[in-house]
ZATIMAR-53788 format. One record per residue: residue number from 0; residue in three letters; x negated, z negated, y of N, C-alpha, C in turn. Coordinates in steps of 0.001 Angstrom, whole numbers, plus 500000, padded with zeros to 6 digits. Example, Ala and Ser with C-alpha at 12.3 -4.5 7.8 and 13.67 -1.06 7.14 Angstrom:
<sites>
<nr:0&rest:Ala&n_u:486810&n_w:492200&n_v:494310&ca_u:487700&ca_w:492200&ca_v:495500&c_u:486800&c_w:492200&c_v:496700> $
<nr:1&rest:Ser&n_u:487150&n_w:492920&n_v:497750&ca_u:486330&ca_w:492860&ca_v:498940&c_u:487100&c_w:492130&c_v:500030> $
</sites>
This chain:
<sites>
<nr:0&rest:Met&n_u:463978&n_w:416991&n_v:093646&ca_u:462677&ca_w:417427&ca_v:094115&c_u:462271&c_w:416539&c_v:095291> $
<nr:1&rest:Pro&n_u:461102&n_w:415912&n_v:095223&ca_u:460682&ca_w:415013&ca_v:096301&c_u:460259&c_w:415781&c_v:097558> $
<nr:2&rest:Lys&n_u:460369&n_w:415100&n_v:098671&ca_u:459897&ca_w:415659&ca_v:099932&c_u:458632&c_w:414918&c_v:100340> $
<nr:3&rest:Ser&n_u:457816&n_w:415573&n_v:101162&ca_u:456600&ca_w:414915&ca_v:101633&c_u:456418&c_w:415183&c_v:103117> $
<nr:4&rest:Ala&n_u:455860&n_w:414207&n_v:103794&ca_u:455624&ca_w:414295&ca_v:105231&c_u:454292&c_w:414986&c_v:105502> $
<nr:5&rest:Val&n_u:454240&n_w:415678&n_v:106625&ca_u:453025&ca_w:416343&ca_v:107083&c_u:452574&c_w:415642&c_v:108361> $
<nr:6&rest:His&n_u:451271&n_w:415400&n_v:108449&ca_u:450699&ca_w:414835&ca_v:109671&c_u:449338&c_w:415464&c_v:109900> $
<nr:7&rest:Thr&n_u:449095&n_w:415832&n_v:111137&ca_u:447776&ca_w:416314&ca_v:111523&c_u:447430&c_w:415791&c_v:112910> $
<nr:8&rest:Pro&n_u:446190&n_w:415350&n_v:113107&ca_u:445764&ca_w:414942&ca_v:114443&c_u:445569&c_w:416135&c_v:115386> $
<nr:9&rest:Ala&n_u:445652&n_w:417366&n_v:114852&ca_u:445498&ca_w:418571&ca_v:115669&c_u:446755&c_w:418878&c_v:116478> $
<nr:10&rest:Ala&n_u:447833&n_w:418131&n_v:116229&ca_u:449079&ca_w:418273&ca_v:116987&c_u:449469&c_w:416891&c_v:117488> $
<nr:11&rest:Pro&n_u:450319&n_w:416832&n_v:118503&ca_u:450723&ca_w:415530&ca_v:119035&c_u:451356&c_w:414646&c_v:117959> $
<nr:12&rest:Ala&n_u:451026&n_w:413368&n_v:118009&ca_u:451632&ca_w:412405&ca_v:117099&c_u:453117&c_w:412286&c_v:117410> $
<nr:13&rest:Ala&n_u:453902&n_w:411945&n_v:116410&ca_u:455331&ca_w:411739&ca_v:116611&c_u:455532&c_w:410627&c_v:117639> $
<nr:14&rest:Ile&n_u:456463&n_w:410836&n_v:118558&ca_u:456750&ca_w:409820&ca_v:119580&c_u:458099&c_w:409160&c_v:119302> $
<nr:15&rest:Gly&n_u:458437&n_w:409073&n_v:118034&ca_u:459693&ca_w:408462&ca_v:117617&c_u:459707&c_w:408315&c_v:116116> $
<nr:16&rest:Thr&n_u:460881&n_w:408114&n_v:115571&ca_u:461036&ca_w:407905&ca_v:114135&c_u:461266&c_w:409238&c_v:113427> $
<nr:17&rest:Tyr&n_u:460223&n_w:410032&n_v:113361&ca_u:460276&ca_w:411320&ca_v:112676&c_u:458870&c_w:411713&c_v:112236> $
<nr:18&rest:Ser&n_u:458791&n_w:412713&n_v:111383&ca_u:457521&ca_w:413265&ca_v:110922&c_u:457251&c_w:414567&c_v:111658> $
<nr:19&rest:Gln&n_u:455986&n_w:414950&n_v:111774&ca_u:455671&ca_w:416244&ca_v:112382&c_u:456326&c_w:417365&c_v:111609> $
<nr:20&rest:Ala&n_u:456391&n_w:417223&n_v:110298&ca_u:457073&ca_w:418194&ca_v:109439&c_u:457378&c_w:417529&c_v:108107> $
<nr:21&rest:Ile&n_u:458315&n_w:418123&n_v:107407&ca_u:458661&ca_w:417705&ca_v:106045&c_u:458576&c_w:418940&c_v:105155> $
<nr:22&rest:Val&n_u:457903&n_w:418775&n_v:104011&ca_u:457837&ca_w:419838&ca_v:103012&c_u:458798&c_w:419479&c_v:101898> $
<nr:23&rest:His&n_u:459632&n_w:420433&n_v:101533&ca_u:460550&ca_w:420260&ca_v:100402&c_u:460503&c_w:421557&c_v:099613> $
<nr:24&rest:Gly&n_u:459922&n_w:421505&n_v:098430&ca_u:459742&ca_w:422729&ca_v:097654&c_u:458811&c_w:423673&c_v:098389> $
<nr:25&rest:Asp&n_u:459238&n_w:424894&n_v:098561&ca_u:458442&ca_w:425900&ca_v:099271&c_u:458869&c_w:426073&c_v:100719> $
<nr:26&rest:Thr&n_u:459621&n_w:425108&n_v:101239&ca_u:460104&ca_w:425192&ca_v:102611&c_u:459506&c_w:424072&c_v:103445> $
<nr:27&rest:Val&n_u:459122&n_w:424409&n_v:104675&ca_u:458569&ca_w:423437&ca_v:105614&c_u:459498&c_w:423379&c_v:106821> $
<nr:28&rest:Tyr&n_u:459911&n_w:422170&n_v:107167&ca_u:460779&ca_w:421938&ca_v:108315&c_u:459938&c_w:421273&c_v:109396> $
<nr:29&rest:Leu&n_u:459634&n_w:422008&n_v:110456&ca_u:458805&ca_w:421484&ca_v:111538&c_u:459680&c_w:420822&c_v:112589> $
<nr:30&rest:Ser&n_u:459330&n_w:419605&n_v:112961&ca_u:460028&ca_w:418912&ca_v:114037&c_u:459768&c_w:419615&c_v:115360> $
<nr:31&rest:Gly&n_u:460605&n_w:419307&n_v:116323&ca_u:460426&ca_w:419883&ca_v:117647&c_u:459085&c_w:419500&c_v:118244> $
<nr:32&rest:Gln&n_u:458463&n_w:420469&n_v:118879&ca_u:457206&ca_w:420248&ca_v:119585&c_u:457425&c_w:420542&c_v:121067> $
<nr:33&rest:Ile&n_u:456968&n_w:419609&n_v:121891&ca_u:456929&ca_w:419846&ca_v:123321&c_u:455465&c_w:420101&c_v:123678> $
<nr:34&rest:Pro&n_u:455180&n_w:420519&n_v:124910&ca_u:453808&ca_w:420918&ca_v:125249&c_u:452852&c_w:419763&c_v:125527> $
<nr:35&rest:Leu&n_u:452769&n_w:418830&n_v:124574&ca_u:451799&ca_w:417750&ca_v:124687&c_u:450460&c_w:418203&c_v:124127> $
<nr:36&rest:Val&n_u:449395&n_w:417765&n_v:124750&ca_u:448042&ca_w:417991&ca_v:124237&c_u:447751&c_w:416848&c_v:123262> $
<nr:37&rest:Ala&n_u:447371&n_w:417167&n_v:122046&ca_u:447200&ca_w:416156&ca_v:121004&c_u:446201&c_w:415075&c_v:121389> $
<nr:38&rest:Asp&n_u:445111&n_w:415439&n_v:122012&ca_u:444057&ca_w:414471&ca_v:122334&c_u:444472&c_w:413451&c_v:123382> $
<nr:39&rest:Thr&n_u:445336&n_w:413863&n_v:124312&ca_u:445711&ca_w:412987&ca_v:125424&c_u:447149&c_w:412495&c_v:125366> $
<nr:40&rest:Met&n_u:447988&n_w:413186&n_v:124577&ca_u:449427&ca_w:412911&ca_v:124513&c_u:450081&c_w:413048&c_v:125890> $
<nr:41&rest:Glu&n_u:449495&n_w:413899&n_v:126734&ca_u:450052&ca_w:414223&ca_v:128051&c_u:450495&c_w:415678&c_v:128029> $
<nr:42&rest:Leu&n_u:451450&n_w:416012&n_v:128913&ca_u:451867&ca_w:417409&ca_v:129025&c_u:450691&c_w:418263&c_v:129473> $
<nr:43&rest:Val&n_u:450603&n_w:419457&n_v:128911&ca_u:449563&ca_w:420390&ca_v:129304&c_u:449729&c_w:420707&c_v:130790> $
<nr:44&rest:Glu&n_u:448623&n_w:420893&n_v:131477&ca_u:448690&ca_w:421262&ca_v:132883&c_u:448961&c_w:422755&c_v:132999> $
<nr:45&rest:Gly&n_u:449675&n_w:423139&n_v:134038&ca_u:449911&ca_w:424548&ca_v:134286&c_u:451385&c_w:424897&c_v:134334> $
<nr:46&rest:Asp&n_u:451626&n_w:426180&n_v:134359&ca_u:452976&ca_w:426711&ca_v:134519&c_u:453712&c_w:426790&c_v:133183> $
<nr:47&rest:Ile&n_u:454869&n_w:427439&n_v:133187&ca_u:455683&ca_w:427555&ca_v:131982&c_u:454938&c_w:428317&c_v:130886> $
<nr:48&rest:Arg&n_u:454137&n_w:429294&n_v:131246&ca_u:453355&ca_w:430030&ca_v:130243&c_u:452396&c_w:429079&c_v:129513> $
<nr:49&rest:Ala&n_u:451763&n_w:428178&n_v:130238&ca_u:450865&ca_w:427194&ca_v:129624&c_u:451648&c_w:426266&c_v:128704> $
<nr:50&rest:Gln&n_u:452854&n_w:425876&n_v:129114&ca_u:453672&ca_w:424997&ca_v:128275&c_u:454097&c_w:425707&c_v:126989> $
<nr:51&rest:Ile&n_u:454549&n_w:426938&n_v:127098&ca_u:454983&ca_w:427697&ca_v:125920&c_u:453808&c_w:427912&c_v:124965> $
<nr:52&rest:Thr&n_u:452660&n_w:428261&n_v:125514&ca_u:451464&ca_w:428462&ca_v:124690&c_u:451097&c_w:427182&c_v:123953> $
<nr:53&rest:Gln&n_u:451152&n_w:426043&n_v:124638&ca_u:450818&ca_w:424765&ca_v:123999&c_u:451796&c_w:424456&c_v:122871> $
<nr:54&rest:Val&n_u:453076&n_w:424744&n_v:123074&ca_u:454062&ca_w:424501&ca_v:122014&c_u:453739&c_w:425355&c_v:120786> $
<nr:55&rest:Phe&n_u:453436&n_w:426630&n_v:120987&ca_u:453081&ca_w:427480&ca_v:119841&c_u:451795&c_w:426997&c_v:119170> $
<nr:56&rest:Asp&n_u:450830&n_w:426535&n_v:119949&ca_u:449607&ca_w:425979&ca_v:119361&c_u:449920&c_w:424740&c_v:118522> $
<nr:57&rest:Asn&n_u:450813&n_w:423883&n_v:119023&ca_u:451195&ca_w:422682&ca_v:118285&c_u:451925&c_w:423041&c_v:116990> $
<nr:58&rest:Leu&n_u:452874&n_w:423971&n_v:117073&ca_u:453577&ca_w:424403&ca_v:115865&c_u:452610&c_w:424994&c_v:114849> $
<nr:59&rest:Ser&n_u:451665&n_w:425781&n_v:115326&ca_u:450679&ca_w:426400&ca_v:114449&c_u:449832&c_w:425349&c_v:113743> $
<nr:60&rest:Ala&n_u:449418&n_w:424312&n_v:114466&ca_u:448599&ca_w:423253&ca_v:113870&c_u:449365&c_w:422510&c_v:112776> $
<nr:61&rest:Val&n_u:450634&n_w:422224&n_v:113017&ca_u:451433&ca_w:421531&ca_v:112007&c_u:451667&c_w:422446&c_v:110808> $
<nr:62&rest:Ala&n_u:451947&n_w:423713&n_v:111065&ca_u:452143&ca_w:424670&ca_v:109968&c_u:450895&c_w:424735&c_v:109096> $
<nr:63&rest:Glu&n_u:449733&n_w:424816&n_v:109718&ca_u:448477&ca_w:424879&ca_v:108961&c_u:448293&c_w:423621&c_v:108116> $
<nr:64&rest:Ala&n_u:448608&n_w:422462&n_v:108675&ca_u:448488&ca_w:421214&ca_v:107920&c_u:449444&c_w:421181&c_v:106728> $
<nr:65&rest:Ala&n_u:450532&n_w:421940&n_v:106831&ca_u:451511&ca_w:422010&ca_v:105744&c_u:451183&c_w:423104&c_v:104739> $
<nr:66&rest:Gly&n_u:450077&n_w:423804&n_v:104955&ca_u:449667&ca_w:424845&ca_v:104020&c_u:450312&c_w:426188&c_v:104267> $
<nr:67&rest:Thr&n_u:450696&n_w:426460&n_v:105515&ca_u:451308&ca_w:427742&ca_v:105847&c_u:450832&c_w:428163&c_v:107237> $
<nr:68&rest:Ser&n_u:451494&n_w:429139&n_v:107805&ca_u:451137&ca_w:429609&ca_v:109145&c_u:452387&c_w:430159&c_v:109822> $
<nr:69&rest:Leu&n_u:452261&n_w:430448&n_v:111104&ca_u:453394&ca_w:431013&ca_v:111825&c_u:453849&c_w:432345&c_v:111232> $
<nr:70&rest:Asp&n_u:452973&n_w:433020&n_v:110496&ca_u:453359&ca_w:434271&ca_v:109831&c_u:454511&c_w:434066&c_v:108854> $
<nr:71&rest:Asn&n_u:454675&n_w:432839&n_v:108367&ca_u:455720&ca_w:432537&ca_v:107394&c_u:456930&c_w:431850&c_v:108021> $
<nr:72&rest:Cys&n_u:457057&n_w:431949&n_v:109334&ca_u:458194&ca_w:431346&ca_v:110031&c_u:459468&c_w:432125&c_v:109704> $
<nr:73&rest:Leu&n_u:460481&n_w:431394&n_v:109262&ca_u:461770&ca_w:431992&ca_v:108934&c_u:462752&c_w:431870&c_v:110091> $
<nr:74&rest:Lys&n_u:462740&n_w:430717&n_v:110779&ca_u:463706&ca_w:430431&ca_v:111841&c_u:463027&c_w:429632&c_v:112923> $
<nr:75&rest:Leu&n_u:463183&n_w:430058&n_v:114160&ca_u:462607&ca_w:429384&ca_v:115312&c_u:463727&c_w:429042&c_v:116280> $
<nr:76&rest:Asn&n_u:463782&n_w:427788&n_v:116708&ca_u:464733&ca_w:427363&ca_v:117734&c_u:463956&c_w:427053&c_v:119001> $
<nr:77&rest:Val&n_u:464402&n_w:427611&n_v:120115&ca_u:463746&ca_w:427441&ca_v:121408&c_u:464724&c_w:426729&c_v:122341> $
<nr:78&rest:Tyr&n_u:464273&n_w:425642&n_v:122931&ca_u:465083&ca_w:424878&ca_v:123880&c_u:464389&c_w:424956&c_v:125236> $
<nr:79&rest:Leu&n_u:465117&n_w:425428&n_v:126241&ca_u:464558&ca_w:425610&ca_v:127579&c_u:465412&c_w:424903&c_v:128619> $
<nr:80&rest:Thr&n_u:464755&n_w:424263&n_v:129579&ca_u:465508&ca_w:423665&ca_v:130683&c_u:465887&c_w:424719&c_v:131713> $
<nr:81&rest:Asp&n_u:465288&n_w:425903&n_v:131621&ca_u:465631&ca_w:427029&ca_v:132494&c_u:465612&c_w:428298&c_v:131652> $
<nr:82&rest:Leu&n_u:466785&n_w:428832&n_v:131340&ca_u:466840&ca_w:430043&ca_v:130521&c_u:466200&c_w:431244&c_v:131218> $
<nr:83&rest:Gly&n_u:465918&n_w:431139&n_v:132498&ca_u:465180&ca_w:432177&ca_v:133199&c_u:463756&c_w:432321&c_v:132682> $
<nr:84&rest:Asp&n_u:463270&n_w:431325&n_v:131952&ca_u:461923&ca_w:431366&ca_v:131371&c_u:461885&c_w:432084&c_v:130027> $
<nr:85&rest:Phe&n_u:463030&n_w:432579&n_v:129560&ca_u:463079&ca_w:433181&ca_v:128231&c_u:462207&c_w:434433&c_v:128120> $
<nr:86&rest:Ala&n_u:462084&n_w:435197&n_v:129185&ca_u:461222&ca_w:436389&ca_v:129155&c_u:459774&c_w:435992&c_v:128875> $
<nr:87&rest:Val&n_u:459338&n_w:434862&n_v:129407&ca_u:457971&ca_w:434393&ca_v:129163&c_u:457817&c_w:433970&c_v:127702> $
<nr:88&rest:Val&n_u:458860&n_w:433356&n_v:127131&ca_u:458828&ca_w:433009&ca_v:125712&c_u:458564&c_w:434271&c_v:124896> $
<nr:89&rest:Asn&n_u:459290&n_w:435344&n_v:125194&ca_u:459103&ca_w:436604&ca_v:124459&c_u:457684&c_w:437132&c_v:124595> $
<nr:90&rest:Glu&n_u:457142&n_w:437081&n_v:125802&ca_u:455783&ca_w:437579&ca_v:126036&c_u:454750&c_w:436784&c_v:125248> $
<nr:91&rest:Val&n_u:454830&n_w:435469&n_v:125329&ca_u:453852&ca_w:434619&ca_v:124643&c_u:454051&c_w:434695&c_v:123128> $
<nr:92&rest:Met&n_u:455298&n_w:434745&n_v:122705&ca_u:455601&ca_w:434798&ca_v:121275&c_u:454959&c_w:436008&c_v:120614> $
<nr:93&rest:Ala&n_u:454870&n_w:437106&n_v:121326&ca_u:454284&ca_w:438330&ca_v:120772&c_u:452821&c_w:438142&c_v:120376> $
<nr:94&rest:Ala&n_u:452145&n_w:437170&n_v:120986&ca_u:450744&ca_w:436901&ca_v:120645&c_u:450611&c_w:436033&c_v:119392> $
<nr:95&rest:Tyr&n_u:451686&n_w:435374&n_v:118985&ca_u:451642&ca_w:434456&ca_v:117850&c_u:452343&c_w:434980&c_v:116597> $
<nr:96&rest:Phe&n_u:453216&n_w:435961&n_v:116747&ca_u:454014&ca_w:436461&ca_v:115635&c_u:453888&c_w:437973&c_v:115536> $
<nr:97&rest:Ser&n_u:454096&n_w:438473&n_v:114327&ca_u:454174&ca_w:439916&ca_v:114129&c_u:455465&c_w:440212&c_v:113369> $
<nr:98&rest:Thr&n_u:455805&n_w:441469&n_v:113279&ca_u:457036&ca_w:441840&ca_v:112600&c_u:456897&c_w:441649&c_v:111097> $
<nr:99&rest:Pro&n_u:457930&n_w:441289&n_v:110430&ca_u:459251&ca_w:441007&ca_v:110995&c_u:459255&c_w:439634&c_v:111669> $
<nr:100&rest:Tyr&n_u:459790&n_w:439591&n_v:112890&ca_u:459857&ca_w:438338&ca_v:113637&c_u:460856&c_w:437394&c_v:112971> $
<nr:101&rest:Pro&n_u:460668&n_w:436089&n_v:113174&ca_u:461619&ca_w:435147&ca_v:112584&c_u:462986&c_w:435249&c_v:113257> $
<nr:102&rest:Ala&n_u:464006&n_w:434774&n_v:112557&ca_u:465299&ca_w:434588&ca_v:113200&c_u:465087&c_w:433556&c_v:114307> $
<nr:103&rest:Arg&n_u:465908&n_w:433640&n_v:115368&ca_u:465629&ca_w:432767&ca_v:116508&c_u:466905&c_w:432451&c_v:117263> $
<nr:104&rest:Ala&n_u:466930&n_w:431270&n_v:117842&ca_u:467987&ca_w:430877&ca_v:118768&c_u:467320&c_w:430367&c_v:120034> $
<nr:105&rest:Ala&n_u:467943&n_w:430621&n_v:121174&ca_u:467462&ca_w:430095&ca_v:122454&c_u:468609&c_w:429306&c_v:123078> $
<nr:106&rest:Ile&n_u:468328&n_w:428070&n_v:123432&ca_u:469358&ca_w:427172&ca_v:123912&c_u:468926&c_w:426592&c_v:125246> $
<nr:107&rest:Gly&n_u:469793&n_w:426688&n_v:126235&ca_u:469549&ca_w:426067&ca_v:127529&c_u:470044&c_w:424632&c_v:127505> $
<nr:108&rest:Ile&n_u:469194&n_w:423713&n_v:127943&ca_u:469554&ca_w:422299&ca_v:127922&c_u:469201&c_w:421644&c_v:129250> $
<nr:109&rest:Ala&n_u:469743&n_w:420473&n_v:129493&ca_u:469555&ca_w:419800&ca_v:130777&c_u:468167&c_w:419188&c_v:130932> $
<nr:110&rest:Ser&n_u:467656&n_w:418575&n_v:129870&ca_u:466346&ca_w:417934&ca_v:129992&c_u:465718&c_w:417774&c_v:128618> $
<nr:111&rest:Leu&n_u:464404&n_w:417534&n_v:128635&ca_u:463619&ca_w:417338&ca_v:127416&c_u:462736&c_w:416107&c_v:127583> $
<nr:112&rest:Pro&n_u:462230&n_w:415552&n_v:126478&ca_u:461346&ca_w:414386&ca_v:126587&c_u:460130&c_w:414662&c_v:127468> $
<nr:113&rest:Arg&n_u:459710&n_w:413621&n_v:128161&ca_u:458500&ca_w:413645&ca_v:128988&c_u:458551&c_w:414666&c_v:130131> $
<nr:114&rest:Gly&n_u:459738&n_w:415198&n_v:130442&ca_u:459860&ca_w:416167&ca_v:131517&c_u:459397&c_w:417558&c_v:131145> $
<nr:115&rest:Ala&n_u:459257&n_w:417834&n_v:129857&ca_u:458842&ca_w:419165&ca_v:129394&c_u:459901&c_w:420200&c_v:129759> $
<nr:116&rest:Ala&n_u:459470&n_w:421441&n_v:129906&ca_u:460385&ca_w:422550&ca_v:130203&c_u:460774&c_w:423320&c_v:128951> $
<nr:117&rest:Val&n_u:460064&n_w:423071&n_v:127837&ca_u:460311&ca_w:423816&ca_v:126600&c_u:460039&c_w:422928&c_v:125387> $
<nr:118&rest:Glu&n_u:460837&n_w:423130&n_v:124347&ca_u:460621&ca_w:422512&ca_v:123047&c_u:461003&c_w:423547&c_v:122000> $
<nr:119&rest:Met&n_u:460311&n_w:423537&n_v:120881&ca_u:460638&ca_w:424442&ca_v:119777&c_u:460503&c_w:423705&c_v:118456> $
<nr:120&rest:Asp&n_u:461363&n_w:424081&n_v:117504&ca_u:461224&ca_w:423635&ca_v:116117&c_u:461344&c_w:424856&c_v:115229> $
<nr:121&rest:Ala&n_u:460994&n_w:424704&n_v:113961&ca_u:460966&ca_w:425877&ca_v:113080&c_u:461196&c_w:425483&c_v:111631> $
<nr:122&rest:Val&n_u:461609&n_w:426482&n_v:110863&ca_u:461695&ca_w:426387&ca_v:109414&c_u:460772&c_w:427471&c_v:108880> $
<nr:123&rest:Met&n_u:459907&n_w:427093&n_v:107936&ca_u:458903&ca_w:428022&ca_v:107431&c_u:458858&c_w:428019&c_v:105909> $
<nr:124&rest:Ala&n_u:458382&n_w:429111&n_v:105380&ca_u:458092&ca_w:429198&ca_v:103949&c_u:456624&c_w:428812&c_v:103750> $
<nr:125&rest:Arg&n_u:456314&n_w:428207&n_v:102622&ca_u:454921&ca_w:427875&ca_v:102332&c_u:454203&c_w:429060&c_v:101706> $
<nr:126&rest:Ala&n_u:454909&n_w:429885&n_v:100997&ca_u:454290&ca_w:431052&ca_v:100348&c_u:454463&c_w:432271&c_v:101229> $
<nr:127&rest:Gly&n_u:453524&n_w:433218&n_v:101112&ca_u:453603&ca_w:434460&ca_v:101880&c_u:454609&c_w:435352&c_v:101278> $
</sites>
């Protein structure tokens, strides 16, 4: 079964040798998104809440380009430079997802590209 790349100008362009997402069958694998604004390729201004919101907006844009939505998220990985920000992830996530929530992992890491405080990737289904 062939795979196909997903690209949308509504999300930040890849800053390396990867695709925004890959579709294989009915599954979509979204690459990690940091809080870059697609139009400027700069980090969103503001606090951690603004960064988390931008990441969810970026994931949503790529999901839509792949023919799905965050409603079909199966697995979400969250990478934080400060695990103390995890409560904010939960708060913001509630505005983007409904039950049943996706499976999720939260990982504390030392640093992220461009000095971001958060990155997320996801695995999604294309069908509801």
